[in-house]
C-alpha positions, 0 to 999 in steps of 0.5 A, spaced: 254 933 279 250 940 281 257 944 281 260 947 275 267 946 279 266 939 280 263 937 273 265 930 272 268 928 265 263 925 260 266 918 259 266 915 252 260 917 247 254 917 251 251 916 258 245 913 259 239 911 265 240 918 269 235 922 272 234 929 274 229 932 279 225 938 277 229 945 278 235 941 279 241 942 274 247 937 273 254 939 270 258 935 266 265 936 262 267 934 255 275 935 253 275 937 245 281 938 241 281 944 236 275 943 231 273 936 233 266 935 232 261 935 238 254 933 238 250 933 245 243 930 245 239 928 251 233 924 250 228 923 255 221 920 256 219 924 262 213 928 262 217 934 265 222 937 259 229 938 260 234 943 256 241 943 255 246 948 255 254 948 253 259 953 254 266 953 251 273 955 255 272 962 252 265 963 255 261 962 248 254 959 250 249 954 246 242 953 248 237 948 246 231 950 243 227 950 249 221 947 246 217 942 250 219 936 247 223 929 248 229 931 245 234 936 245 240 937 241 246 942 240 251 942 235 256 947 236 260 950 230 267 952 230 270 949 236 276 951 240 280 946 244 279 945 251 274 943 256 267 944 255 261 945 260 255 941 259 249 943 263 242 939 263 236 942 267 229 942 268 225 947 264 223 950 271 230 953 271 228 958 265 221 959 266 
């Protein structure tokens, strides 16, 4: 899932036991109804930091804090309905 165009739909409430390589980007999609609550969290136990970004159907973006820790959380506000793009990437992408 290295392509925005081929981002698989996230199944259910969570996805576990995945791995990302340094410098690699993974994309997922989430379908939301208008004003539906959405919280994106990644937890990891690696020595390499991961970060998180979400893009709305109209192009609005939310990014995780970019702090070197083992949890990233994004809770977008005032959501429109449609397909959201979730991007997970190693810290090396933004350095």
